[in-house]
mmJSON file of the N, C-alpha and C atoms, coordinates in Angstrom:
{"data_MODEL":{"atom_site":{
"group_PDB":["ATOM","ATOM","ATOM","ATOM","ATOM","ATOM","ATOM","ATOM","ATOM","ATOM","ATOM","ATOM","ATOM","ATOM","ATOM","ATOM","ATOM","ATOM","ATOM","ATOM","ATOM","ATOM","ATOM","ATOM","ATOM","ATOM","ATOM","ATOM","ATOM","ATOM","ATOM","ATOM","ATOM","ATOM","ATOM","ATOM","ATOM","ATOM","ATOM","ATOM","ATOM","ATOM","ATOM","ATOM","ATOM","ATOM","ATOM","ATOM","ATOM","ATOM","ATOM","ATOM","ATOM","ATOM","ATOM","ATOM","ATOM","ATOM","ATOM","ATOM","ATOM","ATOM","ATOM","ATOM","ATOM","ATOM","ATOM","ATOM","ATOM","ATOM","ATOM","ATOM","ATOM","ATOM","ATOM","ATOM","ATOM","ATOM","ATOM","ATOM","ATOM","ATOM","ATOM","ATOM","ATOM","ATOM","ATOM","ATOM","ATOM","ATOM","ATOM","ATOM","ATOM","ATOM","ATOM","ATOM","ATOM","ATOM","ATOM","ATOM","ATOM","ATOM","ATOM","ATOM","ATOM","ATOM","ATOM","ATOM","ATOM","ATOM","ATOM","ATOM","ATOM","ATOM","ATOM","ATOM","ATOM","ATOM","ATOM","ATOM","ATOM","ATOM","ATOM","ATOM","ATOM","ATOM","ATOM","ATOM","ATOM","ATOM","ATOM","ATOM","ATOM","ATOM","ATOM","ATOM","ATOM","ATOM","ATOM","ATOM","ATOM","ATOM","ATOM","ATOM","ATOM","ATOM","ATOM","ATOM","ATOM","ATOM","ATOM","ATOM","ATOM","ATOM","ATOM","ATOM","ATOM","ATOM","ATOM","ATOM","ATOM","ATOM","ATOM","ATOM","ATOM","ATOM","ATOM","ATOM","ATOM","ATOM","ATOM","ATOM","ATOM","ATOM","ATOM","ATOM","ATOM","ATOM","ATOM","ATOM","ATOM","ATOM","ATOM","ATOM","ATOM","ATOM","ATOM","ATOM","ATOM","ATOM","ATOM","ATOM","ATOM","ATOM","ATOM"],
"id":[1,2,3,4,5,6,7,8,9,10,11,12,13,14,15,16,17,18,19,20,21,22,23,24,25,26,27,28,29,30,31,32,33,34,35,36,37,38,39,40,41,42,43,44,45,46,47,48,49,50,51,52,53,54,55,56,57,58,59,60,61,62,63,64,65,66,67,68,69,70,71,72,73,74,75,76,77,78,79,80,81,82,83,84,85,86,87,88,89,90,91,92,93,94,95,96,97,98,99,100,101,102,103,104,105,106,107,108,109,110,111,112,113,114,115,116,117,118,119,120,121,122,123,124,125,126,127,128,129,130,131,132,133,134,135,136,137,138,139,140,141,142,143,144,145,146,147,148,149,150,151,152,153,154,155,156,157,158,159,160,161,162,163,164,165,166,167,168,169,170,171,172,173,174,175,176,177,178,179,180,181,182,183,184,185,186,187,188,189,190,191,192,193,194,195],
"type_symbol":["N","C","C","N","C","C","N","C","C","N","C","C","N","C","C","N","C","C","N","C","C","N","C","C","N","C","C","N","C","C","N","C","C","N","C","C","N","C","C","N","C","C","N","C","C","N","C","C","N","C","C","N","C","C","N","C","C","N","C","C","N","C","C","N","C","C","N","C","C","N","C","C","N","C","C","N","C","C","N","C","C","N","C","C","N","C","C","N","C","C","N","C","C","N","C","C","N","C","C","N","C","C","N","C","C","N","C","C","N","C","C","N","C","C","N","C","C","N","C","C","N","C","C","N","C","C","N","C","C","N","C","C","N","C","C","N","C","C","N","C","C","N","C","C","N","C","C","N","C","C","N","C","C","N","C","C","N","C","C","N","C","C","N","C","C","N","C","C","N","C","C","N","C","C","N","C","C","N","C","C","N","C","C","N","C","C","N","C","C","N","C","C","N","C","C"],
"label_atom_id":["N","CA","C","N","CA","C","N","CA","C","N","CA","C","N","CA","C","N","CA","C","N","CA","C","N","CA","C","N","CA","C","N","CA","C","N","CA","C","N","CA","C","N","CA","C","N","CA","C","N","CA","C","N","CA","C","N","CA","C","N","CA","C","N","CA","C","N","CA","C","N","CA","C","N","CA","C","N","CA","C","N","CA","C","N","CA","C","N","CA","C","N","CA","C","N","CA","C","N","CA","C","N","CA","C","N","CA","C","N","CA","C","N","CA","C","N","CA","C","N","CA","C","N","CA","C","N","CA","C","N","CA","C","N","CA","C","N","CA","C","N","CA","C","N","CA","C","N","CA","C","N","CA","C","N","CA","C","N","CA","C","N","CA","C","N","CA","C","N","CA","C","N","CA","C","N","CA","C","N","CA","C","N","CA","C","N","CA","C","N","CA","C","N","CA","C","N","CA","C","N","CA","C","N","CA","C","N","CA","C","N","CA","C","N","CA","C","N","CA","C","N","CA","C","N","CA","C"],
"label_alt_id":[null,null,null,null,null,null,null,null,null,null,null,null,null,null,null,null,null,null,null,null,null,null,null,null,null,null,null,null,null,null,null,null,null,null,null,null,null,null,null,null,null,null,null,null,null,null,null,null,null,null,null,null,null,null,null,null,null,null,null,null,null,null,null,null,null,null,null,null,null,null,null,null,null,null,null,null,null,null,null,null,null,null,null,null,null,null,null,null,null,null,null,null,null,null,null,null,null,null,null,null,null,null,null,null,null,null,null,null,null,null,null,null,null,null,null,null,null,null,null,null,null,null,null,null,null,null,null,null,null,null,null,null,null,null,null,null,null,null,null,null,null,null,null,null,null,null,null,null,null,null,null,null,null,null,null,null,null,null,null,null,null,null,null,null,null,null,null,null,null,null,null,null,null,null,null,null,null,null,null,null,null,null,null,null,null,null,null,null,null,null,null,null,null,null,null],
"label_comp_id":["MET","MET","MET","GLY","GLY","GLY","PRO","PRO","PRO","ARG","ARG","ARG","PRO","PRO","PRO","ARG","ARG","ARG","ASN","ASN","ASN","ARG","ARG","ARG","ARG","ARG","ARG","LYS","LYS","LYS","ASP","ASP","ASP","ALA","ALA","ALA","THR","THR","THR","HIS","HIS","HIS","LYS","LYS","LYS","PHE","PHE","PHE","THR","THR","THR","THR","THR","THR","HIS","HIS","HIS","LEU","LEU","LEU","ALA","ALA","ALA","GLU","GLU","GLU","CYS","CYS","CYS","TYR","TYR","TYR","GLY","GLY","GLY","VAL","VAL","VAL","ILE","ILE","ILE","PHE","PHE","PHE","VAL","VAL","VAL","GLY","GLY","GLY","ASP","ASP","ASP","VAL","VAL","VAL","SER","SER","SER","SER","SER","SER","ALA","ALA","ALA","LYS","LYS","LYS","LEU","LEU","LEU","VAL","VAL","VAL","LYS","LYS","LYS","THR","THR","THR","LYS","LYS","LYS","MET","MET","MET","ALA","ALA","ALA","LYS","LYS","LYS","SER","SER","SER","VAL","VAL","VAL","LEU","LEU","LEU","TYR","TYR","TYR","ALA","ALA","ALA","GLY","GLY","GLY","TRP","TRP","TRP","HIS","HIS","HIS","GLN","GLN","GLN","LEU","LEU","LEU","LYS","LYS","LYS","THR","THR","THR","GLN","GLN","GLN","LEU","LEU","LEU","LYS","LYS","LYS","TYR","TYR","TYR","LYS","LYS","LYS","ASP","ASP","ASP","ILE","ILE","ILE","THR","THR","THR","GLN","GLN","GLN"],
"label_asym_id":["A","A","A","A","A","A","A","A","A","A","A","A","A","A","A","A","A","A","A","A","A","A","A","A","A","A","A","A","A","A","A","A","A","A","A","A","A","A","A","A","A","A","A","A","A","A","A","A","A","A","A","A","A","A","A","A","A","A","A","A","A","A","A","A","A","A","A","A","A","A","A","A","A","A","A","A","A","A","A","A","A","A","A","A","A","A","A","A","A","A","A","A","A","A","A","A","A","A","A","A","A","A","A","A","A","A","A","A","A","A","A","A","A","A","A","A","A","A","A","A","A","A","A","A","A","A","A","A","A","A","A","A","A","A","A","A","A","A","A","A","A","A","A","A","A","A","A","A","A","A","A","A","A","A","A","A","A","A","A","A","A","A","A","A","A","A","A","A","A","A","A","A","A","A","A","A","A","A","A","A","A","A","A","A","A","A","A","A","A","A","A","A","A","A","A"],
"label_entity_id":["1","1","1","1","1","1","1","1","1","1","1","1","1","1","1","1","1","1","1","1","1","1","1","1","1","1","1","1","1","1","1","1","1","1","1","1","1","1","1","1","1","1","1","1","1","1","1","1","1","1","1","1","1","1","1","1","1","1","1","1","1","1","1","1","1","1","1","1","1","1","1","1","1","1","1","1","1","1","1","1","1","1","1","1","1","1","1","1","1","1","1","1","1","1","1","1","1","1","1","1","1","1","1","1","1","1","1","1","1","1","1","1","1","1","1","1","1","1","1","1","1","1","1","1","1","1","1","1","1","1","1","1","1","1","1","1","1","1","1","1","1","1","1","1","1","1","1","1","1","1","1","1","1","1","1","1","1","1","1","1","1","1","1","1","1","1","1","1","1","1","1","1","1","1","1","1","1","1","1","1","1","1","1","1","1","1","1","1","1","1","1","1","1","1","1"],
"label_seq_id":[1,1,1,2,2,2,3,3,3,4,4,4,5,5,5,6,6,6,7,7,7,8,8,8,9,9,9,10,10,10,11,11,11,12,12,12,13,13,13,14,14,14,15,15,15,16,16,16,17,17,17,18,18,18,19,19,19,20,20,20,21,21,21,22,22,22,23,23,23,24,24,24,25,25,25,26,26,26,27,27,27,28,28,28,29,29,29,30,30,30,31,31,31,32,32,32,33,33,33,34,34,34,35,35,35,36,36,36,37,37,37,38,38,38,39,39,39,40,40,40,41,41,41,42,42,42,43,43,43,44,44,44,45,45,45,46,46,46,47,47,47,48,48,48,49,49,49,50,50,50,51,51,51,52,52,52,53,53,53,54,54,54,55,55,55,56,56,56,57,57,57,58,58,58,59,59,59,60,60,60,61,61,61,62,62,62,63,63,63,64,64,64,65,65,65],
"pdbx_PDB_ins_code":[null,null,null,null,null,null,null,null,null,null,null,null,null,null,null,null,null,null,null,null,null,null,null,null,null,null,null,null,null,null,null,null,null,null,null,null,null,null,null,null,null,null,null,null,null,null,null,null,null,null,null,null,null,null,null,null,null,null,null,null,null,null,null,null,null,null,null,null,null,null,null,null,null,null,null,null,null,null,null,null,null,null,null,null,null,null,null,null,null,null,null,null,null,null,null,null,null,null,null,null,null,null,null,null,null,null,null,null,null,null,null,null,null,null,null,null,null,null,null,null,null,null,null,null,null,null,null,null,null,null,null,null,null,null,null,null,null,null,null,null,null,null,null,null,null,null,null,null,null,null,null,null,null,null,null,null,null,null,null,null,null,null,null,null,null,null,null,null,null,null,null,null,null,null,null,null,null,null,null,null,null,null,null,null,null,null,null,null,null,null,null,null,null,null,null],
"Cartn_x":[18.08,16.842,16.608,15.436,15.115,14.627,14.284,13.802,12.465,12.228,10.983,9.814,8.611,7.444,7.202,7.435,7.226,8.16,9.412,10.383,10.067,9.556,9.165,8.002,7.019,5.869,6.325,7.2,7.694,8.443,9.265,10.015,9.085,8.084,7.132,6.328,5.924,5.184,6.053,7.31,8.233,8.404,8.607,8.781,7.509,6.356,5.079,4.818,5.033,4.782,5.802,7.021,8.024,7.587,7.077,6.559,5.404,4.483,3.364,3.852,4.834,5.367,6.031,6.68,7.347,6.363,5.256,4.294,3.207,2.857,1.744,2.193,1.648,2.005,1.29,0.008,-0.804,-1.659,-1.808,-2.665,-3.652,-4.917,-5.962,-6.293,-6.185,-6.466,-7.784,-8.723,-10.016,-9.919,-10.999,-11.054,-11.372,-10.343,-10.498,-10.373,-11.43,-11.417,-11.071,-9.804,-9.42,-10.021,-10.334,-10.962,-12.326,-13.052,-14.362,-14.195,-13.18,-12.964,-12.518,-11.863,-11.392,-12.568,-13.71,-14.888,-15.635,-15.128,-15.779,-15.107,-15.587,-15.002,-13.592,-13.234,-11.924,-10.895,-11.12,-10.276,-8.803,-8.524,-7.134,-6.439,-7.131,-6.565,-6.33,-7.252,-7.133,-5.945,-5.806,-4.692,-3.353,-3.313,-2.073,-1.665,-2.644,-2.359,-1.573,-1.752,-0.995,-1.397,-2.675,-3.19,-2.466,-2.241,-1.613,-0.199,0.521,1.884,1.892,0.933,0.83,0.555,-0.415,-0.735,0.436,1.144,2.291,3.403,3.68,4.713,4.344,3.089,2.648,2.771,2.408,2.517,3.981,4.841,6.279,6.853,6.371,6.854,6.131,5.221,4.551,3.821,3.042,2.268,0.771,0.364,-1.053,-1.744,-3.03,-3.875,-5.015],
"Cartn_y":[8.306,8.659,7.675,7.097,6.103,6.729,5.869,6.373,7.109,8.008,8.762,7.839,8.163,7.326,7.119,8.152,8.034,6.975,6.987,6.01,4.601,4.48,3.163,2.603,3.467,3.025,2.58,3.377,3.052,1.725,1.505,0.263,-0.926,-0.756,-1.834,-2.168,-1.152,-1.375,-2.115,-1.721,-2.376,-3.856,-4.142,-5.526,-6.344,-5.75,-6.448,-6.771,-5.795,-6.035,-7.006,-6.998,-7.975,-9.379,-9.516,-10.813,-11.276,-10.371,-10.724,-11.148,-10.433,-10.743,-12.114,-12.488,-13.788,-14.932,-14.681,-15.749,-15.924,-14.868,-14.917,-14.43,-15.041,-14.65,-13.395,-13.289,-12.153,-11.703,-10.406,-9.835,-8.896,-9.052,-8.173,-7.143,-5.884,-4.787,-4.156,-4.116,-3.51,-1.996,-1.387,0.068,0.666,0.869,1.422,2.933,3.614,5.075,5.596,5.921,6.42,7.778,8.539,9.848,9.678,8.642,8.391,7.795,6.94,6.338,7.372,8.423,9.466,10.166,10.167,10.854,10.008,8.815,7.948,8.082,7.299,7.314,6.726,5.997,5.351,6.209,7.503,8.395,8.314,8.357,8.351,7.046,5.925,4.635,4.562,5.103,5.077,5.915,7.086,7.955,7.348,6.695,6.105,4.89,4.173,2.93,3.153,4.265,4.547,3.674,3.678,2.843,3.141,4.409,4.784,4.202,4.279,3.764,2.243,1.561,0.111,-0.257,0.425,0.155,0.497,1.574,1.974,0.927,0.426,-0.598,-1.882,-2.285,-3.496,-3.32,-2.143,-1.888,-1.881,-1.309,-1.265,-2.682,-3.561,-4.93,-5.78,-5.144,-5.732,-7.034,-7.055,-8.243,-7.952,-6.731,-6.401,-6.585,-6.802,-6.924,-5.944],
"Cartn_z":[17.588,16.918,15.766,15.714,14.697,13.398,12.443,11.155,11.298,10.39,10.403,10.081,10.575,10.287,8.79,7.992,6.554,5.967,6.417,5.928,6.415,7.638,8.159,7.361,7.034,6.225,4.849,4.241,2.898,2.912,3.922,4.047,4.257,5.128,5.391,4.129,3.379,2.137,1.131,1.031,0.101,0.461,1.739,2.177,1.965,2.256,2.087,0.617,-0.274,-1.687,-2.28,-1.775,-2.221,-1.825,-0.608,-0.15,-1.039,-1.352,-2.224,-3.6,-4.14,-5.465,-5.484,-4.391,-4.329,-4.15,-3.458,-3.149,-4.204,-4.917,-5.856,-7.232,-8.26,-9.618,-10.071,-9.725,-10.15,-8.971,-8.828,-7.784,-8.45,-8.118,-8.632,-7.569,-7.928,-7.005,-7.416,-6.483,-6.751,-6.837,-7.228,-7.354,-5.987,-5.193,-3.848,-3.932,-3.544,-3.575,-2.186,-1.987,-0.68,-0.389,-1.428,-1.216,-0.542,-0.905,-0.283,1.112,1.282,2.597,3.631,3.189,4.099,4.771,4.124,4.666,5.696,6.004,6.977,8.342,9.301,10.644,10.658,9.607,9.548,8.816,8.715,7.927,8.313,9.599,10.044,9.64,9.776,9.393,7.895,7.132,5.67,5.225,5.796,5.413,5.812,6.955,7.444,6.611,6.072,5.358,4.073,3.4,2.192,1.013,0.674,-0.424,-1.734,-2.001,-3.266,-3.353,-2.273,-2.26,-2.46,-1.85,-2.009,-3.47,-4.075,-5.473,-6.391,-6.093,-6.904,-6.82,-5.626,-5.458,-6.195,-6.114,-6.818,-8.325,-8.811,-10.247,-10.666,-9.848,-10.136,-10.236,-9.36,-9.365,-10.403,-11.142,-12.296,-11.999,-10.916,-10.622,-10.5,-10.821,-10.712,-12.058,-11.979,-13.172,-13.054],
"occupancy":[1.0,1.0,1.0,1.0,1.0,1.0,1.0,1.0,1.0,1.0,1.0,1.0,1.0,1.0,1.0,1.0,1.0,1.0,1.0,1.0,1.0,1.0,1.0,1.0,1.0,1.0,1.0,1.0,1.0,1.0,1.0,1.0,1.0,1.0,1.0,1.0,1.0,1.0,1.0,1.0,1.0,1.0,1.0,1.0,1.0,1.0,1.0,1.0,1.0,1.0,1.0,1.0,1.0,1.0,1.0,1.0,1.0,1.0,1.0,1.0,1.0,1.0,1.0,1.0,1.0,1.0,1.0,1.0,1.0,1.0,1.0,1.0,1.0,1.0,1.0,1.0,1.0,1.0,1.0,1.0,1.0,1.0,1.0,1.0,1.0,1.0,1.0,1.0,1.0,1.0,1.0,1.0,1.0,1.0,1.0,1.0,1.0,1.0,1.0,1.0,1.0,1.0,1.0,1.0,1.0,1.0,1.0,1.0,1.0,1.0,1.0,1.0,1.0,1.0,1.0,1.0,1.0,1.0,1.0,1.0,1.0,1.0,1.0,1.0,1.0,1.0,1.0,1.0,1.0,1.0,1.0,1.0,1.0,1.0,1.0,1.0,1.0,1.0,1.0,1.0,1.0,1.0,1.0,1.0,1.0,1.0,1.0,1.0,1.0,1.0,1.0,1.0,1.0,1.0,1.0,1.0,1.0,1.0,1.0,1.0,1.0,1.0,1.0,1.0,1.0,1.0,1.0,1.0,1.0,1.0,1.0,1.0,1.0,1.0,1.0,1.0,1.0,1.0,1.0,1.0,1.0,1.0,1.0,1.0,1.0,1.0,1.0,1.0,1.0,1.0,1.0,1.0,1.0,1.0,1.0],
"B_iso_or_equiv":[0.0,0.0,0.0,0.0,0.0,0.0,0.0,0.0,0.0,0.0,0.0,0.0,0.0,0.0,0.0,0.0,0.0,0.0,0.0,0.0,0.0,0.0,0.0,0.0,0.0,0.0,0.0,0.0,0.0,0.0,0.0,0.0,0.0,0.0,0.0,0.0,0.0,0.0,0.0,0.0,0.0,0.0,0.0,0.0,0.0,0.0,0.0,0.0,0.0,0.0,0.0,0.0,0.0,0.0,0.0,0.0,0.0,0.0,0.0,0.0,0.0,0.0,0.0,0.0,0.0,0.0,0.0,0.0,0.0,0.0,0.0,0.0,0.0,0.0,0.0,0.0,0.0,0.0,0.0,0.0,0.0,0.0,0.0,0.0,0.0,0.0,0.0,0.0,0.0,0.0,0.0,0.0,0.0,0.0,0.0,0.0,0.0,0.0,0.0,0.0,0.0,0.0,0.0,0.0,0.0,0.0,0.0,0.0,0.0,0.0,0.0,0.0,0.0,0.0,0.0,0.0,0.0,0.0,0.0,0.0,0.0,0.0,0.0,0.0,0.0,0.0,0.0,0.0,0.0,0.0,0.0,0.0,0.0,0.0,0.0,0.0,0.0,0.0,0.0,0.0,0.0,0.0,0.0,0.0,0.0,0.0,0.0,0.0,0.0,0.0,0.0,0.0,0.0,0.0,0.0,0.0,0.0,0.0,0.0,0.0,0.0,0.0,0.0,0.0,0.0,0.0,0.0,0.0,0.0,0.0,0.0,0.0,0.0,0.0,0.0,0.0,0.0,0.0,0.0,0.0,0.0,0.0,0.0,0.0,0.0,0.0,0.0,0.0,0.0,0.0,0.0,0.0,0.0,0.0,0.0],
"pdbx_formal_charge":[null,null,null,null,null,null,null,null,null,null,null,null,null,null,null,null,null,null,null,null,null,null,null,null,null,null,null,null,null,null,null,null,null,null,null,null,null,null,null,null,null,null,null,null,null,null,null,null,null,null,null,null,null,null,null,null,null,null,null,null,null,null,null,null,null,null,null,null,null,null,null,null,null,null,null,null,null,null,null,null,null,null,null,null,null,null,null,null,null,null,null,null,null,null,null,null,null,null,null,null,null,null,null,null,null,null,null,null,null,null,null,null,null,null,null,null,null,null,null,null,null,null,null,null,null,null,null,null,null,null,null,null,null,null,null,null,null,null,null,null,null,null,null,null,null,null,null,null,null,null,null,null,null,null,null,null,null,null,null,null,null,null,null,null,null,null,null,null,null,null,null,null,null,null,null,null,null,null,null,null,null,null,null,null,null,null,null,null,null,null,null,null,null,null,null],
"auth_seq_id":[1,1,1,2,2,2,3,3,3,4,4,4,5,5,5,6,6,6,7,7,7,8,8,8,9,9,9,10,10,10,11,11,11,12,12,12,13,13,13,14,14,14,15,15,15,16,16,16,17,17,17,18,18,18,19,19,19,20,20,20,21,21,21,22,22,22,23,23,23,24,24,24,25,25,25,26,26,26,27,27,27,28,28,28,29,29,29,30,30,30,31,31,31,32,32,32,33,33,33,34,34,34,35,35,35,36,36,36,37,37,37,38,38,38,39,39,39,40,40,40,41,41,41,42,42,42,43,43,43,44,44,44,45,45,45,46,46,46,47,47,47,48,48,48,49,49,49,50,50,50,51,51,51,52,52,52,53,53,53,54,54,54,55,55,55,56,56,56,57,57,57,58,58,58,59,59,59,60,60,60,61,61,61,62,62,62,63,63,63,64,64,64,65,65,65],
"auth_comp_id":["MET","MET","MET","GLY","GLY","GLY","PRO","PRO","PRO","ARG","ARG","ARG","PRO","PRO","PRO","ARG","ARG","ARG","ASN","ASN","ASN","ARG","ARG","ARG","ARG","ARG","ARG","LYS","LYS","LYS","ASP","ASP","ASP","ALA","ALA","ALA","THR","THR","THR","HIS","HIS","HIS","LYS","LYS","LYS","PHE","PHE","PHE","THR","THR","THR","THR","THR","THR","HIS","HIS","HIS","LEU","LEU","LEU","ALA","ALA","ALA","GLU","GLU","GLU","CYS","CYS","CYS","TYR","TYR","TYR","GLY","GLY","GLY","VAL","VAL","VAL","ILE","ILE","ILE","PHE","PHE","PHE","VAL","VAL","VAL","GLY","GLY","GLY","ASP","ASP","ASP","VAL","VAL","VAL","SER","SER","SER","SER","SER","SER","ALA","ALA","ALA","LYS","LYS","LYS","LEU","LEU","LEU","VAL","VAL","VAL","LYS","LYS","LYS","THR","THR","THR","LYS","LYS","LYS","MET","MET","MET","ALA","ALA","ALA","LYS","LYS","LYS","SER","SER","SER","VAL","VAL","VAL","LEU","LEU","LEU","TYR","TYR","TYR","ALA","ALA","ALA","GLY","GLY","GLY","TRP","TRP","TRP","HIS","HIS","HIS","GLN","GLN","GLN","LEU","LEU","LEU","LYS","LYS","LYS","THR","THR","THR","GLN","GLN","GLN","LEU","LEU","LEU","LYS","LYS","LYS","TYR","TYR","TYR","LYS","LYS","LYS","ASP","ASP","ASP","ILE","ILE","ILE","THR","THR","THR","GLN","GLN","GLN"],
"auth_asym_id":["A","A","A","A","A","A","A","A","A","A","A","A","A","A","A","A","A","A","A","A","A","A","A","A","A","A","A","A","A","A","A","A","A","A","A","A","A","A","A","A","A","A","A","A","A","A","A","A","A","A","A","A","A","A","A","A","A","A","A","A","A","A","A","A","A","A","A","A","A","A","A","A","A","A","A","A","A","A","A","A","A","A","A","A","A","A","A","A","A","A","A","A","A","A","A","A","A","A","A","A","A","A","A","A","A","A","A","A","A","A","A","A","A","A","A","A","A","A","A","A","A","A","A","A","A","A","A","A","A","A","A","A","A","A","A","A","A","A","A","A","A","A","A","A","A","A","A","A","A","A","A","A","A","A","A","A","A","A","A","A","A","A","A","A","A","A","A","A","A","A","A","A","A","A","A","A","A","A","A","A","A","A","A","A","A","A","A","A","A","A","A","A","A","A","A"],
"auth_atom_id":["N","CA","C","N","CA","C","N","CA","C","N","CA","C","N","CA","C","N","CA","C","N","CA","C","N","CA","C","N","CA","C","N","CA","C","N","CA","C","N","CA","C","N","CA","C","N","CA","C","N","CA","C","N","CA","C","N","CA","C","N","CA","C","N","CA","C","N","CA","C","N","CA","C","N","CA","C","N","CA","C","N","CA","C","N","CA","C","N","CA","C","N","CA","C","N","CA","C","N","CA","C","N","CA","C","N","CA","C","N","CA","C","N","CA","C","N","CA","C","N","CA","C","N","CA","C","N","CA","C","N","CA","C","N","CA","C","N","CA","C","N","CA","C","N","CA","C","N","CA","C","N","CA","C","N","CA","C","N","CA","C","N","CA","C","N","CA","C","N","CA","C","N","CA","C","N","CA","C","N","CA","C","N","CA","C","N","CA","C","N","CA","C","N","CA","C","N","CA","C","N","CA","C","N","CA","C","N","CA","C","N","CA","C","N","CA","C","N","CA","C","N","CA","C","N","CA","C"],
"pdbx_PDB_model_num":[1,1,1,1,1,1,1,1,1,1,1,1,1,1,1,1,1,1,1,1,1,1,1,1,1,1,1,1,1,1,1,1,1,1,1,1,1,1,1,1,1,1,1,1,1,1,1,1,1,1,1,1,1,1,1,1,1,1,1,1,1,1,1,1,1,1,1,1,1,1,1,1,1,1,1,1,1,1,1,1,1,1,1,1,1,1,1,1,1,1,1,1,1,1,1,1,1,1,1,1,1,1,1,1,1,1,1,1,1,1,1,1,1,1,1,1,1,1,1,1,1,1,1,1,1,1,1,1,1,1,1,1,1,1,1,1,1,1,1,1,1,1,1,1,1,1,1,1,1,1,1,1,1,1,1,1,1,1,1,1,1,1,1,1,1,1,1,1,1,1,1,1,1,1,1,1,1,1,1,1,1,1,1,1,1,1,1,1,1,1,1,1,1,1,1]
}}}
């Protein structure tokens, strides 16, 4: 039995943000309202993407402005 989907997402987000931190000095994150995006046809994709987790990881790695 493999890792749970939640753990796979968390791992992928961690690796992606680490890559961004190594390649770029500063990253600007726009004001993305996932609450509004959830009300669109792309709701499932938005919820699966984990915007909050991505922003949290970038802030933790201290490369966002």
